[in-house]
All heavy atoms as a GROMACS GRO file, in nm:
protein
  632
    1GLU      N    1   9.060  13.734  10.153
    1GLU     CA    2   9.159  13.647  10.213
    1GLU      C    3   9.237  13.572  10.103
    1GLU      O    4   9.356  13.551  10.118
    1GLU     CB    5   9.090  13.551  10.308
    1GLU     CG    6   9.034  13.619  10.430
    1GLU     CD    7   8.924  13.539  10.501
    1GLU    OE1    8   8.890  13.430  10.454
    1GLU    OE2    9   8.875  13.588  10.598
    2ILE      N   10   9.167  13.532   9.998
    2ILE     CA   11   9.233  13.460   9.889
    2ILE      C   12   9.331  13.553   9.818
    2ILE      O   13   9.445  13.515   9.791
    2ILE     CB   14   9.129  13.406   9.791
    2ILE    CG1   15   9.039  13.302   9.864
    2ILE    CG2   16   9.193  13.340   9.670
    2ILE    CD1   17   8.913  13.266   9.790
    3GLY      N   18   9.290  13.674   9.791
    3GLY     CA   19   9.376  13.773   9.729
    3GLY      C   20   9.498  13.804   9.812
    3GLY      O   21   9.609  13.813   9.761
    4PHE      N   22   9.477  13.821   9.942
    4PHE     CA   23   9.587  13.849  10.032
    4PHE      C   24   9.688  13.735  10.033
    4PHE      O   25   9.809  13.756  10.036
    4PHE     CB   26   9.541  13.875  10.174
    4PHE     CG   27   9.469  14.007  10.191
    4PHE    CD1   28   9.357  14.017  10.272
    4PHE    CD2   29   9.511  14.123  10.126
    4PHE    CE1   30   9.289  14.136  10.287
    4PHE    CE2   31   9.447  14.243  10.140
    4PHE     CZ   32   9.336  14.251  10.224
    5TYR      N   33   9.638  13.613  10.029
    5TYR     CA   34   9.727  13.494  10.027
    5TYR      C   35   9.812  13.499   9.901
    5TYR      O   36   9.935  13.479   9.906
    5TYR     CB   37   9.646  13.366  10.034
    5TYR     CG   38   9.734  13.242  10.030
    5TYR    CD1   39   9.774  13.184  10.149
    5TYR    CD2   40   9.775  13.184   9.909
    5TYR    CE1   41   9.857  13.070  10.146
    5TYR    CE2   42   9.855  13.073   9.907
    5TYR     CZ   43   9.897  13.017  10.026
    5TYR     OH   44   9.978  12.906  10.023
    6ILE      N   45   9.750  13.522   9.786
    6ILE     CA   46   9.822  13.523   9.659
    6ILE      C   47   9.926  13.636   9.661
    6ILE      O   48  10.042  13.615   9.621
    6ILE     CB   49   9.723  13.540   9.542
    6ILE    CG1   50   9.635  13.414   9.534
    6ILE    CG2   51   9.798  13.566   9.411
    6ILE    CD1   52   9.517  13.429   9.439
    7GLU      N   53   9.888  13.753   9.706
    7GLU     CA   54   9.984  13.864   9.712
    7GLU      C   55  10.102  13.834   9.802
    7GLU      O   56  10.217  13.861   9.770
    7GLU     CB   57   9.913  13.991   9.762
    7GLU     CG   58   9.815  14.046   9.660
    7GLU     CD   59   9.728  14.160   9.713
    7GLU    OE1   60   9.740  14.192   9.832
    7GLU    OE2   61   9.648  14.214   9.633
    8LYS      N   62  10.075  13.771   9.917
    8LYS     CA   63  10.179  13.738  10.013
    8LYS      C   64  10.278  13.632   9.960
    8LYS      O   65  10.396  13.640   9.988
    8LYS     CB   66  10.118  13.690  10.144
    8LYS     CG   67  10.218  13.654  10.252
    8LYS     CD   68  10.150  13.609  10.380
    8LYS     CE   69  10.255  13.574  10.485
    8LYS     NZ   70  10.191  13.522  10.606
    9HIS      N   71  10.225  13.536   9.884
    9HIS     CA   72  10.308  13.424   9.840
    9HIS      C   73  10.359  13.439   9.695
    9HIS      O   74  10.426  13.350   9.644
    9HIS     CB   75  10.233  13.293   9.858
    9HIS     CG   76  10.209  13.261  10.000
    9HIS    ND1   77  10.100  13.306  10.071
    9HIS    CD2   78  10.282  13.191  10.089
    9HIS    CE1   79  10.107  13.263  10.197
    9HIS    NE2   80  10.218  13.195  10.210
   10SER      N   81  10.331  13.551   9.634
   10SER     CA   82  10.376  13.574   9.499
   10SER      C   83  10.529  13.586   9.496
   10SER      O   84  10.590  13.641   9.586
   10SER     CB   85  10.316  13.705   9.446
   10SER     OG   86  10.373  13.742   9.322
   11PRO      N   87  10.591  13.539   9.388
   11PRO     CA   88  10.736  13.551   9.377
   11PRO      C   89  10.777  13.694   9.336
   11PRO      O   90  10.896  13.723   9.334
   11PRO     CB   91  10.772  13.450   9.266
   11PRO     CG   92  10.649  13.442   9.183
   11PRO     CD   93  10.534  13.459   9.278
   12PHE      N   94  10.683  13.778   9.306
   12PHE     CA   95  10.715  13.915   9.266
   12PHE      C   96  10.712  14.008   9.387
   12PHE      O   97  10.640  13.982   9.485
   12PHE     CB   98  10.613  13.966   9.162
   12PHE     CG   99  10.625  13.895   9.030
   12PHE    CD1  100  10.537  13.790   9.000
   12PHE    CD2  101  10.720  13.930   8.938
   12PHE    CE1  102  10.547  13.723   8.879
   12PHE    CE2  103  10.731  13.865   8.819
   12PHE     CZ  104  10.643  13.759   8.787
   13THR      N  105  10.786  14.113   9.382
   13THR     CA  106  10.789  14.211   9.489
   13THR      C  107  10.654  14.277   9.509
   13THR      O  108  10.607  14.297   9.622
   13THR     CB  109  10.896  14.320   9.460
   13THR    OG1  110  11.023  14.257   9.439
   13THR    CG2  111  10.904  14.418   9.574
   14HIS      N  112  10.587  14.306   9.397
   14HIS     CA  113  10.455  14.370   9.403
   14HIS      C  114  10.356  14.289   9.320
   14HIS      O  115  10.381  14.258   9.202
   14HIS     CB  116  10.461  14.511   9.347
   14HIS     CG  117  10.556  14.600   9.417
   14HIS    ND1  118  10.531  14.648   9.545
   14HIS    CD2  119  10.679  14.644   9.384
   14HIS    CE1  120  10.633  14.724   9.582
   14HIS    NE2  121  10.727  14.722   9.487
   15THR      N  122  10.250  14.245   9.382
   15THR     CA  123  10.142  14.174   9.315
   15THR      C  124  10.012  14.233   9.363
   15THR      O  125   9.991  14.250   9.482
   15THR     CB  126  10.146  14.022   9.347
   15THR    OG1  127  10.274  13.970   9.305
   15THR    CG2  128  10.034  13.946   9.279
   16LEU      N  129   9.924  14.260   9.269
   16LEU     CA  130   9.793  14.316   9.303
   16LEU      C  131   9.685  14.223   9.245
   16LEU      O  132   9.686  14.196   9.125
   16LEU     CB  133   9.780  14.457   9.244
   16LEU     CG  134   9.646  14.526   9.263
   16LEU    CD1  135   9.620  14.553   9.413
   16LEU    CD2  136   9.642  14.655   9.186
   17VAL      N  137   9.600  14.172   9.330
   17VAL     CA  138   9.489  14.086   9.288
   17VAL      C  139   9.366  14.171   9.272
   17VAL      O  140   9.327  14.247   9.361
   17VAL     CB  141   9.464  13.974   9.391
   17VAL    CG1  142   9.346  13.890   9.351
   17VAL    CG2  143   9.589  13.888   9.405
   18VAL      N  144   9.304  14.163   9.155
   18VAL     CA  145   9.183  14.240   9.124
   18VAL      C  146   9.064  14.148   9.135
   18VAL      O  147   9.060  14.039   9.078
   18VAL     CB  148   9.191  14.303   8.981
   18VAL    CG1  149   9.065  14.376   8.948
   18VAL    CG2  150   9.312  14.390   8.970
   19CYS      N  151   8.963  14.196   9.205
   19CYS     CA  152   8.841  14.113   9.223
   19CYS      C  153   8.720  14.195   9.179
   19CYS      O  154   8.726  14.316   9.161
   19CYS     CB  155   8.823  14.078   9.371
   19CYS     SG  156   8.960  13.987   9.439
   20PHE      N  157   8.613  14.126   9.165
   20PHE     CA  158   8.482  14.188   9.131
   20PHE      C  159   8.488  14.266   9.002
   20PHE      O  160   8.432  14.374   8.990
   20PHE     CB  161   8.433  14.276   9.247
   20PHE     CG  162   8.429  14.203   9.376
   20PHE    CD1  163   8.518  14.234   9.478
   20PHE    CD2  164   8.339  14.103   9.396
   20PHE    CE1  165   8.516  14.166   9.599
   20PHE    CE2  166   8.334  14.033   9.517
   20PHE     CZ  167   8.423  14.064   9.617
   21ALA      N  168   8.554  14.213   8.901
   21ALA     CA  169   8.556  14.274   8.770
   21ALA      C  170   8.445  14.218   8.684
   21ALA      O  171   8.390  14.111   8.710
   21ALA     CB  172   8.692  14.247   8.704
   22GLU      N  173   8.405  14.291   8.584
   22GLU     CA  174   8.304  14.249   8.485
   22GLU      C  175   8.164  14.243   8.542
   22GLU      O  176   8.077  14.178   8.485
   22GLU     CB  177   8.343  14.115   8.423
   22GLU     CG  178   8.471  14.117   8.346
   22GLU     CD  179   8.471  14.210   8.226
   22GLU    OE1  180   8.367  14.226   8.162
   22GLU    OE2  181   8.577  14.268   8.199
   23ASN      N  182   8.137  14.302   8.656
   23ASN     CA  183   8.002  14.312   8.710
   23ASN      C  184   7.932  14.178   8.721
   23ASN      O  185   7.814  14.163   8.685
   23ASN     CB  186   7.920  14.411   8.625
   23ASN     CG  187   7.793  14.455   8.697
   23ASN    OD1  188   7.791  14.460   8.821
   23ASN    ND2  189   7.691  14.485   8.624
   24THR      N  190   8.001  14.077   8.770
   24THR     CA  191   7.939  13.945   8.786
   24THR      C  192   7.905  13.920   8.931
   24THR      O  193   7.962  13.977   9.023
   24THR     CB  194   8.035  13.832   8.741
   24THR    OG1  195   8.157  13.840   8.818
   24THR    CG2  196   8.067  13.843   8.594
   25VAL      N  197   7.805  13.837   8.951
   25VAL     CA  198   7.763  13.801   9.086
   25VAL      C  199   7.831  13.666   9.118
   25VAL      O  200   7.819  13.572   9.043
   25VAL     CB  201   7.608  13.787   9.095
   25VAL    CG1  202   7.570  13.737   9.231
   25VAL    CG2  203   7.544  13.918   9.064
   26GLY      N  204   7.901  13.663   9.226
   26GLY     CA  205   7.965  13.538   9.264
   26GLY      C  206   8.052  13.558   9.386
   26GLY      O  207   8.088  13.670   9.421
   27TYR      N  208   8.084  13.446   9.450
   27TYR     CA  209   8.165  13.450   9.571
   27TYR      C  210   8.244  13.324   9.577
   27TYR      O  211   8.195  13.215   9.548
   27TYR     CB  212   8.071  13.464   9.692
   27TYR     CG  213   8.144  13.473   9.822
   27TYR    CD1  214   8.204  13.591   9.860
   27TYR    CD2  215   8.154  13.364   9.907
   27TYR    CE1  216   8.272  13.604   9.981
   27TYR    CE2  217   8.221  13.373  10.030
   27TYR     CZ  218   8.279  13.491  10.064
   27TYR     OH  219   8.348  13.502  10.181
   28ILE      N  220   8.371  13.337   9.612
   28ILE     CA  221   8.457  13.221   9.631
   28ILE      C  222   8.474  13.205   9.782
   28ILE      O  223   8.552  13.278   9.845
   28ILE     CB  224   8.592  13.236   9.565
   28ILE    CG1  225   8.576  13.262   9.414
   28ILE    CG2  226   8.680  13.113   9.589
   28ILE    CD1  227   8.703  13.302   9.343
   29PRO      N  228   8.399  13.112   9.843
   29PRO     CA  229   8.410  13.097   9.987
   29PRO      C  230   8.546  13.040  10.028
   29PRO      O  231   8.603  12.958   9.956
   29PRO     CB  232   8.298  12.997  10.023
   29PRO     CG  233   8.219  12.974   9.900
   29PRO     CD  234   8.301  13.024   9.787
   30THR      N  235   8.594  13.086  10.141
   30THR     CA  236   8.715  13.026  10.198
   30THR      C  237   8.676  12.890  10.257
   30THR      O  238   8.558  12.863  10.283
   30THR     CB  239   8.776  13.112  10.308
   30THR    OG1  240   8.680  13.125  10.412
   30THR    CG2  241   8.814  13.250  10.256
   31THR      N  242   8.776  12.808  10.278
   31THR     CA  243   8.750  12.677  10.339
   31THR      C  244   8.683  12.695  10.477
   31THR      O  245   8.592  12.623  10.513
   31THR     CB  246   8.882  12.598  10.349
   31THR    OG1  247   8.931  12.577  10.218
   31THR    CG2  248   8.862  12.465  10.422
   32GLU      N  249   8.730  12.795  10.549
   32GLU     CA  250   8.675  12.824  10.680
   32GLU      C  251   8.529  12.867  10.675
   32GLU      O  252   8.448  12.840  10.765
   32GLU     CB  253   8.757  12.931  10.753
   32GLU     CG  254   8.899  12.889  10.785
   32GLU     CD  255   8.994  12.891  10.666
   32GLU    OE1  256   8.964  12.953  10.563
   32GLU    OE2  257   9.099  12.822  10.676
   33ALA      N  258   8.489  12.934  10.567
   33ALA     CA  259   8.350  12.983  10.552
   33ALA      C  260   8.251  12.868  10.550
   33ALA      O  261   8.138  12.881  10.592
   33ALA     CB  262   8.336  13.070  10.430
   34PHE      N  263   8.292  12.753  10.499
   34PHE     CA  264   8.204  12.636  10.495
   34PHE      C  265   8.167  12.592  10.638
   34PHE      O  266   8.058  12.546  10.661
   34PHE     CB  267   8.265  12.522  10.417
   34PHE     CG  268   8.253  12.541  10.268
   34PHE    CD1  269   8.350  12.608  10.196
   34PHE    CD2  270   8.141  12.493  10.198
   34PHE    CE1  271   8.337  12.627  10.061
   34PHE    CE2  272   8.128  12.511  10.063
   34PHE     CZ  273   8.227  12.580   9.994
   35THR      N  274   8.260  12.605  10.728
   35THR     CA  275   8.234  12.569  10.868
   35THR      C  276   8.143  12.671  10.933
   35THR      O  277   8.052  12.635  11.010
   35THR     CB  278   8.366  12.561  10.946
   35THR    OG1  279   8.452  12.470  10.882
   35THR    CG2  280   8.342  12.517  11.090
   36GLU      N  281   8.164  12.799  10.898
   36GLU     CA  282   8.083  12.906  10.955
   36GLU      C  283   7.940  12.910  10.900
   36GLU      O  284   7.849  12.958  10.965
   36GLU     CB  285   8.152  13.040  10.929
   36GLU     CG  286   8.288  13.049  10.995
   36GLU     CD  287   8.370  13.167  10.946
   36GLU    OE1  288   8.324  13.241  10.857
   36GLU    OE2  289   8.483  13.185  10.995
   37GLY      N  290   7.923  12.864  10.777
   37GLY     CA  291   7.791  12.867  10.712
   37GLY      C  292   7.757  13.005  10.658
   37GLY      O  293   7.841  13.095  10.656
   38GLY      N  294   7.638  13.023  10.618
   38GLY     CA  295   7.593  13.152  10.566
   38GLY      C  296   7.566  13.147  10.417
   38GLY      O  297   7.586  13.045  10.351
   39TYR      N  298   7.520  13.257  10.362
   39TYR     CA  299   7.480  13.260  10.221
   39TYR      C  300   7.598  13.238  10.125
   39TYR      O  301   7.582  13.195  10.012
   39TYR     CB  302   7.412  13.393  10.188
   39TYR     CG  303   7.506  13.510  10.177
   39TYR    CD1  304   7.562  13.547  10.056
   39TYR    CD2  305   7.542  13.584  10.291
   39TYR    CE1  306   7.648  13.654  10.045
   39TYR    CE2  307   7.628  13.691  10.279
   39TYR     CZ  308   7.680  13.725  10.158
   39TYR     OH  309   7.767  13.829  10.147
   40GLU      N  310   7.720  13.270  10.171
   40GLU     CA  311   7.834  13.263  10.084
   40GLU      C  312   7.866  13.119  10.034
   40GLU      O  313   7.920  13.103   9.925
   40GLU     CB  314   7.961  13.314  10.153
   40GLU     CG  315   7.955  13.461  10.190
   40GLU     CD  316   7.908  13.479  10.334
   40GLU    OE1  317   7.854  13.388  10.395
   40GLU    OE2  318   7.927  13.590  10.387
   41VAL      N  319   7.830  13.022  10.113
   41VAL     CA  320   7.868  12.885  10.078
   41VAL      C  321   7.761  12.812   9.995
   41VAL      O  322   7.782  12.699   9.953
   41VAL     CB  323   7.905  12.803  10.204
   41VAL    CG1  324   8.028  12.861  10.268
   41VAL    CG2  325   7.791  12.794  10.303
   42GLY      N  326   7.645  12.875   9.977
   42GLY     CA  327   7.540  12.821   9.889
   42GLY      C  328   7.489  12.686   9.931
   42GLY      O  329   7.499  12.653  10.048
   43PRO      N  330   7.436  12.606   9.843
   43PRO     CA  331   7.426  12.644   9.702
   43PRO      C  332   7.320  12.752   9.679
   43PRO      O  333   7.219  12.755   9.746
   43PRO     CB  334   7.387  12.512   9.633
   43PRO     CG  335   7.310  12.439   9.738
   43PRO     CD  336   7.370  12.478   9.870
   44GLY      N  337   7.346  12.835   9.589
   44GLY     CA  338   7.258  12.947   9.557
   44GLY      C  339   7.320  13.030   9.450
   44GLY      O  340   7.417  12.991   9.389
   45LYS      N  341   7.262  13.146   9.430
   45LYS     CA  342   7.312  13.230   9.320
   45LYS      C  343   7.448  13.292   9.351
   45LYS      O  344   7.511  13.346   9.265
   45LYS     CB  345   7.212  13.338   9.287
   45LYS     CG  346   7.190  13.440   9.394
   45LYS     CD  347   7.089  13.543   9.344
   45LYS     CE  348   7.073  13.655   9.449
   45LYS     NZ  349   6.986  13.760   9.402
   46TRP      N  350   7.493  13.282   9.476
   46TRP     CA  351   7.620  13.342   9.512
   46TRP      C  352   7.739  13.252   9.482
   46TRP      O  353   7.845  13.297   9.444
   46TRP     CB  354   7.624  13.381   9.660
   46TRP     CG  355   7.513  13.471   9.696
   46TRP    CD1  356   7.404  13.441   9.775
   46TRP    CD2  357   7.490  13.604   9.650
   46TRP    NE1  358   7.318  13.548   9.780
   46TRP    CE2  359   7.369  13.652   9.706
   46TRP    CE3  360   7.561  13.691   9.567
   46TRP    CZ2  361   7.317  13.777   9.683
   46TRP    CZ3  362   7.508  13.819   9.544
   46TRP    CH2  363   7.390  13.860   9.600
   47SER      N  364   7.722  13.122   9.502
   47SER     CA  365   7.833  13.032   9.483
   47SER      C  366   7.789  12.890   9.464
   47SER      O  367   7.701  12.840   9.535
   47SER     CB  368   7.929  13.039   9.601
   47SER     OG  369   8.037  12.950   9.582
   48PHE      N  370   7.849  12.821   9.368
   48PHE     CA  371   7.828  12.680   9.344
   48PHE      C  372   7.956  12.602   9.366
   48PHE      O  373   7.969  12.490   9.320
   48PHE     CB  374   7.775  12.655   9.201
   48PHE     CG  375   7.640  12.711   9.177
   48PHE    CD1  376   7.621  12.834   9.119
   48PHE    CD2  377   7.526  12.639   9.215
   48PHE    CE1  378   7.497  12.886   9.099
   48PHE    CE2  379   7.400  12.691   9.194
   48PHE     CZ  380   7.385  12.814   9.136
   49LEU      N  381   8.051  12.661   9.434
   49LEU     CA  382   8.183  12.602   9.451
   49LEU      C  383   8.187  12.510   9.572
   49LEU      O  384   8.114  12.528   9.669
   49LEU     CB  385   8.288  12.712   9.463
   49LEU     CG  386   8.293  12.810   9.345
   49LEU    CD1  387   8.392  12.922   9.375
   49LEU    CD2  388   8.330  12.738   9.216
   50GLU      N  389   8.274  12.412   9.566
   50GLU     CA  390   8.288  12.320   9.675
   50GLU      C  391   8.400  12.365   9.771
   50GLU      O  392   8.485  12.446   9.738
   50GLU     CB  393   8.316  12.179   9.626
   50GLU     CG  394   8.449  12.162   9.556
   50GLU     CD  395   8.469  12.023   9.503
   50GLU    OE1  396   8.401  11.931   9.548
   50GLU    OE2  397   8.557  12.006   9.419
   51LYS      N  398   8.394  12.308   9.889
   51LYS     CA  399   8.496  12.334   9.993
   51LYS      C  400   8.632  12.301   9.938
   51LYS      O  401   8.652  12.197   9.876
   51LYS     CB  402   8.464  12.251  10.117
   51LYS     CG  403   8.556  12.275  10.234
   51LYS     CD  404   8.511  12.195  10.354
   51LYS     CE  405   8.596  12.226  10.475
   51LYS     NZ  406   8.551  12.147  10.592
   52GLY      N  407   8.727  12.392   9.958
   52GLY     CA  408   8.864  12.371   9.914
   52GLY      C  409   8.895  12.438   9.781
   52GLY      O  410   9.011  12.440   9.741
   53THR      N  411   8.794  12.495   9.717
   53THR     CA  412   8.817  12.565   9.591
   53THR      C  413   8.915  12.681   9.611
   53THR      O  414   9.000  12.708   9.528
   53THR     CB  415   8.687  12.615   9.529
   53THR    OG1  416   8.603  12.502   9.503
   53THR    CG2  417   8.710  12.691   9.400
   54ASP      N  418   8.904  12.749   9.726
   54ASP     CA  419   8.993  12.863   9.750
   54ASP      C  420   9.140  12.819   9.749
   54ASP      O  421   9.224  12.887   9.693
   54ASP     CB  422   8.958  12.929   9.885
   54ASP     CG  423   8.969  12.837  10.007
   54ASP    OD1  424   8.945  12.714   9.990
   54ASP    OD2  425   8.997  12.886  10.115
   55ARG      N  426   9.166  12.705   9.810
   55ARG     CA  427   9.305  12.655   9.816
   55ARG      C  428   9.357  12.620   9.676
   55ARG      O  429   9.474  12.642   9.645
   55ARG     CB  430   9.317  12.534   9.908
   55ARG     CG  431   9.271  12.561  10.051
   55ARG     CD  432   9.365  12.662  10.119
   55ARG     NE  433   9.327  12.682  10.256
   55ARG     CZ  434   9.297  12.802  10.308
   55ARG    NH1  435   9.306  12.909  10.232
   55ARG    NH2  436   9.262  12.815  10.433
   56ARG      N  437   9.272  12.562   9.595
   56ARG     CA  438   9.314  12.528   9.459
   56ARG      C  439   9.340  12.654   9.378
   56ARG      O  440   9.439  12.659   9.302
   56ARG     CB  441   9.206  12.442   9.392
   56ARG     CG  442   9.203  12.299   9.449
   56ARG     CD  443   9.118  12.208   9.364
   56ARG     NE  444   8.975  12.238   9.368
   56ARG     CZ  445   8.893  12.190   9.460
   56ARG    NH1  446   8.936  12.109   9.555
   56ARG    NH2  447   8.765  12.222   9.457
   57ILE      N  448   9.257  12.755   9.393
   57ILE     CA  449   9.278  12.879   9.321
   57ILE      C  450   9.408  12.948   9.366
   57ILE      O  451   9.486  12.995   9.287
   57ILE     CB  452   9.158  12.976   9.342
   57ILE    CG1  453   9.036  12.922   9.266
   57ILE    CG2  454   9.191  13.118   9.297
   57ILE    CD1  455   8.906  12.994   9.297
   58GLU      N  456   9.429  12.948   9.498
   58GLU     CA  457   9.554  13.009   9.551
   58GLU      C  458   9.676  12.939   9.492
   58GLU      O  459   9.769  13.005   9.444
   58GLU     CB  460   9.556  12.998   9.704
   58GLU     CG  461   9.456  13.086   9.772
   58GLU     CD  462   9.436  13.052   9.919
   58GLU    OE1  463   9.485  12.947   9.965
   58GLU    OE2  464   9.370  13.131   9.987
   59GLN      N  465   9.675  12.806   9.494
   59GLN     CA  466   9.791  12.731   9.447
   59GLN      C  467   9.812  12.751   9.298
   59GLN      O  468   9.924  12.767   9.251
   59GLN     CB  469   9.779  12.583   9.479
   59GLN     CG  470   9.904  12.502   9.450
   59GLN     CD  471  10.025  12.557   9.526
   59GLN    OE1  472  10.024  12.570   9.646
   59GLN    NE2  473  10.130  12.595   9.451
   60MET      N  474   9.702  12.747   9.222
   60MET     CA  475   9.715  12.768   9.078
   60MET      C  476   9.767  12.908   9.045
   60MET      O  477   9.850  12.924   8.955
   60MET     CB  478   9.579  12.742   9.010
   60MET     CG  479   9.538  12.598   9.016
   60MET     SD  480   9.374  12.574   8.950
   60MET     CE  481   9.418  12.536   8.782
   61ALA      N  482   9.722  13.007   9.117
   61ALA     CA  483   9.769  13.144   9.094
   61ALA      C  484   9.917  13.156   9.126
   61ALA      O  485   9.994  13.215   9.046
   61ALA     CB  486   9.689  13.241   9.180
   62ILE      N  487   9.960  13.098   9.234
   62ILE     CA  488  10.103  13.103   9.271
   62ILE      C  489  10.187  13.028   9.165
   62ILE      O  490  10.293  13.072   9.128
   62ILE     CB  491  10.128  13.045   9.413
   62ILE    CG1  492  10.058  13.132   9.518
   62ILE    CG2  493  10.277  13.033   9.442
   62ILE    CD1  494  10.091  13.276   9.517
   63ASP      N  495  10.135  12.913   9.120
   63ASP     CA  496  10.207  12.838   9.015
   63ASP      C  497  10.223  12.917   8.888
   63ASP      O  498  10.329  12.920   8.829
   63ASP     CB  499  10.133  12.706   8.984
   63ASP     CG  500  10.138  12.605   9.098
   63ASP    OD1  501  10.219  12.624   9.194
   63ASP    OD2  502  10.063  12.508   9.091
   64VAL      N  503  10.117  12.986   8.846
   64VAL     CA  504  10.121  13.068   8.725
   64VAL      C  505  10.218  13.185   8.744
   64VAL      O  506  10.299  13.214   8.655
   64VAL     CB  507   9.982  13.121   8.687
   64VAL    CG1  508   9.989  13.228   8.581
   64VAL    CG2  509   9.892  13.006   8.640
   65LEU      N  510  10.213  13.251   8.860
   65LEU     CA  511  10.304  13.362   8.886
   65LEU      C  512  10.449  13.314   8.889
   65LEU      O  513  10.539  13.381   8.836
   65LEU     CB  514  10.269  13.430   9.018
   65LEU     CG  515  10.138  13.509   9.017
   65LEU    CD1  516  10.096  13.548   9.160
   65LEU    CD2  517  10.151  13.633   8.928
   66GLN      N  518  10.474  13.196   8.947
   66GLN     CA  519  10.611  13.143   8.951
   66GLN      C  520  10.659  13.111   8.811
   66GLN      O  521  10.773  13.137   8.776
   66GLN     CB  522  10.617  13.019   9.041
   66GLN     CG  523  10.759  12.969   9.063
   66GLN     CD  524  10.848  13.076   9.129
   66GLN    OE1  525  10.818  13.120   9.238
   66GLN    NE2  526  10.956  13.114   9.063
   67LYS      N  527  10.572  13.053   8.731
   67LYS     CA  528  10.609  13.022   8.591
   67LYS      C  529  10.644  13.151   8.515
   67LYS      O  530  10.745  13.156   8.443
   67LYS     CB  531  10.497  12.948   8.521
   67LYS     CG  532  10.529  12.910   8.381
   67LYS     CD  533  10.416  12.833   8.315
   67LYS     CE  534  10.452  12.798   8.172
   67LYS     NZ  535  10.345  12.728   8.100
   68LEU      N  536  10.565  13.253   8.534
   68LEU     CA  537  10.591  13.382   8.471
   68LEU      C  538  10.725  13.440   8.517
   68LEU      O  539  10.806  13.487   8.436
   68LEU     CB  540  10.478  13.481   8.500
   68LEU     CG  541  10.491  13.622   8.444
   68LEU    CD1  542  10.501  13.617   8.292
   68LEU    CD2  543  10.376  13.707   8.489
   69LYS      N  544  10.748  13.432   8.645
   69LYS     CA  545  10.876  13.481   8.702
   69LYS      C  546  10.993  13.407   8.645
   69LYS      O  547  11.095  13.466   8.607
   69LYS     CB  548  10.872  13.468   8.855
   69LYS     CG  549  10.997  13.510   8.928
   69LYS     CD  550  11.006  13.660   8.937
   69LYS     CE  551  11.120  13.697   9.030
   69LYS     NZ  552  11.128  13.838   9.052
   70ASN      N  553  10.981  13.273   8.633
   70ASN     CA  554  11.088  13.192   8.576
   70ASN      C  555  11.117  13.231   8.431
   70ASN      O  556  11.229  13.240   8.389
   70ASN     CB  557  11.055  13.044   8.583
   70ASN     CG  558  11.055  12.994   8.727
   70ASN    OD1  559  11.106  13.056   8.819
   70ASN    ND2  560  10.992  12.876   8.748
   71GLU      N  561  11.009  13.253   8.354
   71GLU     CA  562  11.025  13.290   8.214
   71GLU      C  563  11.094  13.428   8.201
   71GLU      O  564  11.179  13.446   8.114
   71GLU     CB  565  10.890  13.290   8.142
   71GLU     CG  566  10.835  13.152   8.123
   71GLU     CD  567  10.696  13.151   8.061
   71GLU    OE1  568  10.644  13.257   8.024
   71GLU    OE2  569  10.637  13.040   8.049
   72ILE      N  570  11.054  13.519   8.286
   72ILE     CA  571  11.118  13.651   8.286
   72ILE      C  572  11.266  13.640   8.318
   72ILE      O  573  11.350  13.700   8.253
   72ILE     CB  574  11.045  13.746   8.386
   72ILE    CG1  575  10.908  13.782   8.334
   72ILE    CG2  576  11.129  13.872   8.412
   72ILE    CD1  577  10.819  13.851   8.436
   73ASN      N  578  11.299  13.558   8.418
   73ASN     CA  579  11.438  13.540   8.457
   73ASN      C  580  11.518  13.472   8.347
   73ASN      O  581  11.634  13.511   8.321
   73ASN     CB  582  11.449  13.459   8.586
   73ASN     CG  583  11.402  13.535   8.707
   73ASN    OD1  584  11.392  13.660   8.706
   73ASN    ND2  585  11.369  13.463   8.814
   74GLU      N  586  11.457  13.374   8.278
   74GLU     CA  587  11.527  13.308   8.170
   74GLU      C  588  11.555  13.402   8.054
   74GLU      O  589  11.663  13.401   7.997
   74GLU     CB  590  11.443  13.187   8.122
   74GLU     CG  591  11.442  13.072   8.217
   74GLU     CD  592  11.343  12.962   8.179
   74GLU    OE1  593  11.288  12.966   8.066
   74GLU    OE2  594  11.318  12.873   8.263
   75LYS      N  595  11.458  13.484   8.020
   75LYS     CA  596  11.477  13.580   7.914
   75LYS      C  597  11.582  13.684   7.950
   75LYS      O  598  11.665  13.721   7.867
   75LYS     CB  599  11.346  13.648   7.876
   75LYS     CG  600  11.253  13.558   7.800
   75LYS     CD  601  11.127  13.628   7.757
   75LYS     CE  602  11.038  13.531   7.683
   75LYS     NZ  603  10.917  13.593   7.628
   76ALA      N  604  11.579  13.727   8.074
   76ALA     CA  605  11.679  13.826   8.120
   76ALA      C  606  11.818  13.764   8.118
   76ALA      O  607  11.914  13.831   8.082
   76ALA     CB  608  11.642  13.874   8.261
   77ALA      N  609  11.831  13.639   8.154
   77ALA     CA  610  11.960  13.573   8.156
   77ALA      C  611  12.012  13.555   8.013
   77ALA      O  612  12.132  13.563   7.987
   77ALA     CB  613  11.950  13.437   8.224
   78GLY      N  614  11.923  13.534   7.920
   78GLY     CA  615  11.960  13.514   7.779
   78GLY      C  616  12.008  13.640   7.716
   78GLY      O  617  12.085  13.642   7.621
   79LYS      N  618  11.967  13.756   7.767
   79LYS     CA  619  12.005  13.884   7.712
   79LYS      C  620  12.135  13.935   7.774
   79LYS      O  621  12.189  14.035   7.728
   79LYS     CB  622  11.894  13.987   7.733
   79LYS     CG  623  11.770  13.956   7.653
   79LYS     CD  624  11.665  14.062   7.670
   79LYS     CE  625  11.542  14.034   7.587
   79LYS     NZ  626  11.440  14.135   7.602
   80SER      N  627  12.182  13.869   7.876
   80SER     CA  628  12.306  13.917   7.945
   80SER      C  629  12.429  13.887   7.866
   80SER      O  630  12.444  13.795   7.797
   80SER     CB  631  12.318  13.850   8.083
   80SER     OG  632  12.209  13.885   8.162
   0.00000   0.00000   0.00000
């Protein structure tokens, strides 16, 4: 869900979010998952994150992508 959000709100036409890289154990629970409960919300070996971490990650990712897009546009404009 977090990856889909980032892809949908990215300023780029195509954005691909890669997850589960580097063979690590972990889970980023959605805000809704905290209400539902279960192993994903921990605390435990799956996640030590607090409620709302997903929203912060989403916003930070979109901010970074927007900054990158702006830099690309500025460089392209400078070459015109």
